[in-house]
C-alpha positions in Angstrom: 9.0 29.1 134.3 10.9 30.2 137.3 13.4 27.5 136.9 14.0 28.6 133.3 14.6 32.2 134.4 17.0 31.0 137.0 19.0 29.0 134.5 19.0 31.9 132.1 20.4 34.2 134.8 23.1 31.7 135.7 24.1 31.4 132.1 24.3 35.1 131.6 26.3 35.5 134.8 28.7 32.9 133.6 29.1 34.4 130.1 29.5 38.0 131.0 32.8 37.7 133.0 34.3 35.7 130.1 33.4 38.5 127.6 34.8 41.2 129.9 38.1 39.3 130.2 38.4 39.0 126.5 37.7 42.7 125.9 40.2 43.8 128.6 43.0 41.8 127.0 42.4 43.3 123.6 42.3 46.8 125.0 45.5 46.2 126.9 47.2 45.0 123.8 46.1 48.1 121.9 47.1 50.4 124.7 50.5 48.8 125.1 51.1 49.1 121.4 50.2 52.7 121.4 52.4 53.4 124.4 55.4 51.7 122.7 54.8 53.7 119.5 54.5 56.9 121.5 57.6 56.1 123.5 59.6 55.4 120.4 58.4 58.5 118.7 59.1 60.7 121.8 62.6 59.1 122.1 63.2 59.8 118.5 62.1 63.4 119.0 64.2 63.8 122.1 67.3 62.5 120.3 66.6 64.8 117.3 66.2 67.8 119.5 69.3 66.9 121.5 71.5 67.7 118.6 72.6 71.3 117.7 74.8 72.6 114.8 77.2 75.5 114.4 78.0 77.1 111.1 81.6 77.6 109.8 81.3 81.3 110.8 80.2 80.7 114.4 81.5 80.0 117.9 79.1 78.5 120.4 78.7 78.1 124.2 76.6 75.1 125.5 73.7 76.6 127.5 71.2 74.5 129.6 67.9 76.4 130.1 66.9 73.7 132.6 69.9 74.1 135.0 70.8 77.6 133.8 74.4 76.5 133.3 76.8 77.6 130.6 79.8 75.4 129.7 83.0 77.4 129.4 84.2 75.2 126.5 83.9 77.1 123.2 82.7 75.0 120.3 83.4 75.6 116.6 81.6 74.6 113.5 80.1 71.1 113.5 77.2 69.0 114.7 77.0 68.2 118.4 74.8 66.2 120.7 74.3 68.5 123.7 71.1 67.0 125.2 67.5 68.0 125.7 67.0 71.4 127.1 70.4 72.6 125.8 71.2 75.1 123.0 74.1 77.1 121.7 74.7 80.8 122.5 76.3 81.8 119.2 79.0 84.3 118.5 80.5 85.5 115.2 83.7 83.9 114.1 84.3 86.4 111.2 85.3 90.1 111.2 82.6 92.4 112.4 82.3 96.1 111.5 81.3 99.1 113.7 80.6 102.3 111.9 80.2 105.9 113.1 78.9 108.0 110.2 75.9 109.7 108.7 75.1 106.6 106.7 71.7 104.9 107.4 73.4 101.6 108.0 75.9 103.0 110.5 75.8 101.8 114.1 75.9 105.4 115.4 76.4 108.9 114.1 79.7 110.7 113.7 82.0 111.2 116.7 82.0 114.7 118.1 85.2 115.9 119.8 87.6 118.8 120.0 91.2 119.2 118.9 94.1 120.0 121.3 93.8 123.7 120.3 90.1 123.8 121.1 88.4 123.6 117.7 85.4 121.3 117.1 86.0 118.3 115.0 83.6 115.7 113.6 85.0 112.3 112.7 83.4 109.6 110.6 85.2 106.4 111.5 84.6 102.7 110.9 86.7 99.7 112.1 86.6 96.0 112.0 87.2 93.7 115.0 87.3 89.9 115.6 86.5 88.1 118.8 89.2 86.1 120.7 88.1 82.5 120.8 89.7 81.7 124.2 87.9 84.7 125.7 84.3 84.0 124.5 83.1 82.6 127.8 84.6 85.6 129.7 83.1 88.0 127.2 79.6 86.5 127.7 79.8 86.4 131.5 80.9 90.0 131.6 78.7 91.6 128.9 76.1 89.0 127.9 74.8 88.8 124.4 74.5 92.6 124.0 78.3 93.1 123.9 78.3 94.9 120.5 76.5 97.9 122.0 79.0 98.1 124.8 81.8 97.8 122.2 80.4 100.9 120.5 80.3 102.9 123.7 83.9 101.9 124.5 85.0 102.9 121.0 83.3 106.3 121.1 84.9 107.1 124.5 88.4 106.0 123.3 88.3 107.8 119.9 86.8 111.0 121.5 89.7 111.1 124.0 92.3 110.3 121.4 91.1 113.1 119.1 92.0 115.7 121.8 95.7 114.8 121.4 96.0 116.4 117.9 95.7 119.9 116.6 93.4 120.9 113.8 96.4 121.3 111.5 97.4 117.7 112.3 93.9 116.5 111.2 94.3 118.5 108.0 97.8 117.3 107.1 98.6 114.0 108.9 95.4 112.0 108.6 97.4 108.8 107.8 99.4 109.0 111.0 96.3 109.8 113.0 94.5 106.9 111.6 97.3 104.5 112.5 97.5 106.0 116.1 93.7 105.6 116.5 93.9 101.9 115.4 96.8 101.2 117.8 95.2 102.8 120.8 91.7 101.3 120.1 93.3 97.8 119.7 94.9 98.1 123.1 91.6 99.0 124.7 89.7 96.3 122.9 92.2 93.6 123.8 91.9 94.6 127.5 88.2 95.3 127.8 86.4 93.7 124.9 88.4 90.5 124.4 88.9 91.2 120.7 91.4 92.5 118.2 91.1 95.5 115.9 91.9 94.3 112.3 91.4 97.5 110.3 90.3 101.1 110.9 89.2 103.8 108.4 89.2 107.5 109.1 86.4 108.2 106.6 86.2 112.0 107.0 87.3 114.9 109.2 85.0 117.9 109.4 86.7 121.1 110.8 85.3 124.6 111.0 84.9 126.2 107.6 87.0 129.3 108.4 89.9 127.1 109.6 89.7 124.9 106.5 89.7 128.0 104.2 92.7 129.5 105.9 94.5 126.2 105.8 93.8 125.8 102.1 95.0 129.3 101.5 98.2 128.6 103.4 98.7 125.4 101.5 98.3 127.2 98.2 101.0 129.7 99.4 103.2 126.8 100.4 102.7 125.2 97.0 103.7 128.5 95.3 106.8 128.6 97.4 107.6 125.0 96.6 107.0 125.8 92.9 109.4 128.8 93.1 112.0 126.6 94.9 111.6 123.9 92.2 112.1 126.5 89.5 115.1 127.8 91.3 116.5 124.3 91.7 115.9 123.7 88.0 117.8 126.8 87.0 120.6 125.9 89.4 120.8 122.5 87.9 120.9 123.8 84.4 123.7 126.3 85.3 125.6 123.6 87.1 125.1 121.3 84.1 126.5 124.0 81.8 129.5 124.6 84.1 130.2 120.9 84.2 129.9 120.7 80.5 132.4 123.6 80.1 134.8 122.1 82.5 134.5 118.8 80.7 135.1 120.5 77.4 138.1 122.4 78.9 139.5 119.1 80.1 139.0 117.6 76.7 140.9 120.5 75.0 143.7 120.5 77.6 144.1 116.7 77.3 144.1 116.9 73.5 146.7 119.8 73.5 148.8 118.0 76.0 148.5 114.8 74.0 149.5 116.6 70.8 152.4 118.4 72.6 153.6 115.1 74.0 153.4 113.5 70.6 155.3 116.4 69.0 157.9 116.3 71.7 158.4 112.6 71.4 158.6 112.9 67.6 161.1 115.7 67.8 163.1 113.8 70.4 163.1 110.7 68.2 164.2 112.9 65.2 167.0 114.5 67.2 168.1 111.1 68.4 168.0 109.7 64.9 169.9 112.7 63.5 172.5 112.4 66.3 173.0 108.8 65.6 173.3 109.5 61.9 175.9 112.3 62.6 177.8 110.1 64.9 177.9 107.4 62.2 179.1 109.9 59.6 181.7 111.2 62.0 183.0 107.7 62.4 183.0 107.1 58.7 184.8 110.4 57.9 187.3 109.7 60.7 188.1 106.2 59.3 188.3 107.8 55.8 190.7 110.5 56.9 192.9 108.0 58.7 192.8 105.5 55.8 193.6 108.1 53.1 195.8 110.2 55.3 193.9 113.3 54.5 194.3 116.7 56.1 191.4 118.5 57.6 191.2 120.9 54.6 191.2 118.1 52.1 188.6 116.2 54.1 186.4 119.3 54.2 186.7 119.7 50.4 185.8 116.1 49.9 182.7 116.5 52.0 181.8 119.6 50.1 182.2 117.8 46.8 180.0 115.0 48.1 177.2 117.4 49.1 177.4 119.1 45.7 177.1 115.8 44.0 174.1 114.7 46.1 172.2 117.9 45.3 173.0 117.3 41.6 173.4 121.0 40.8 169.7 121.8 41.6 168.7 125.0 43.2 167.8 123.6 46.6 169.1 126.5 48.6 172.4 124.9 49.4 175.1 127.3 50.6 178.6 126.2 51.1 181.4 128.2 52.8 183.9 127.8 50.0 186.8 130.1 48.8 186.1 132.3 45.8 188.3 132.0 42.7 191.3 134.3 42.5 189.8 136.4 39.6 186.6 136.9 41.6 188.6 137.8 44.6 190.6 140.5 42.8 187.3 142.1 41.4 185.8 142.1 44.9 188.9 143.7 46.3 188.8 146.5 43.6 185.2 147.2 44.3 185.9 147.5 48.0 188.7 150.0 47.3 186.5 152.2 45.1 183.8 152.2 47.7 186.3 153.3 50.3 187.5 156.2 48.1 184.0 157.4 47.6 
């Protein structure tokens, strides 16, 4: 019996170490498999979390929260592998708006200032700025991520100071010029201190004391009345000037027409005279040749000319008067009548 127990113990002592060895190998295989899976999964997660993306409207600075280091290189839109423990500090790439007004969405309330002549003025202003890409790192190192609030304070100080350079009348009459001046001065300050550029500025409203606005409006009404009167005066002057020019033009037309008619009459008369002279010269030459050919005396030639004229008029009563001698009978009667008249 004792021998059987001893053999049984020896057998058990022999079998147990073998079973322990078998169990340990199986456990080790299982453990190793689990470790590999966990390692792969962790590596996959590490790789996934090592990537970061930037939108098309963003700039980014690579920040390591492990080493507390910020890379000065500015990244634009895209997918980047920046490593575990890194992230992007993002900045807007698009135009940003700051507004000072009574609107609920405004960044701050209206700007309170005074004009150069001491009157209170309340300005509602909004403007748009854009960050300079090459100055993003400097901007962050100087102002951190809360730079927009600092921009607002700088803008309030600048615009408040600029408003003191203009009179209340300027704000009432020259808002366009003041708006341009505000934008120019604010852009200079933002380029120097805020590392950004002002794209647009709107002078939304200007609130001056009521009494001043009323007096300005009254003066503007008077100015408009004066301008209206001047315009009416200019209209009348233009009408009078137009009538004078029309009369002068008509005068010139009449004078030119009369001069033209006179010139035409003169030229026509001149032509008639020249024609008559040529005809007379021709007749003189003909009668001279006739006298020489027929050997006529002057008296006979004149009688011949008179006869020709009588023949041409054909005895018609055309008012032809010839200086011819009366017959002897008519001459004696005429002489008797003259003697009787003398006796009486």
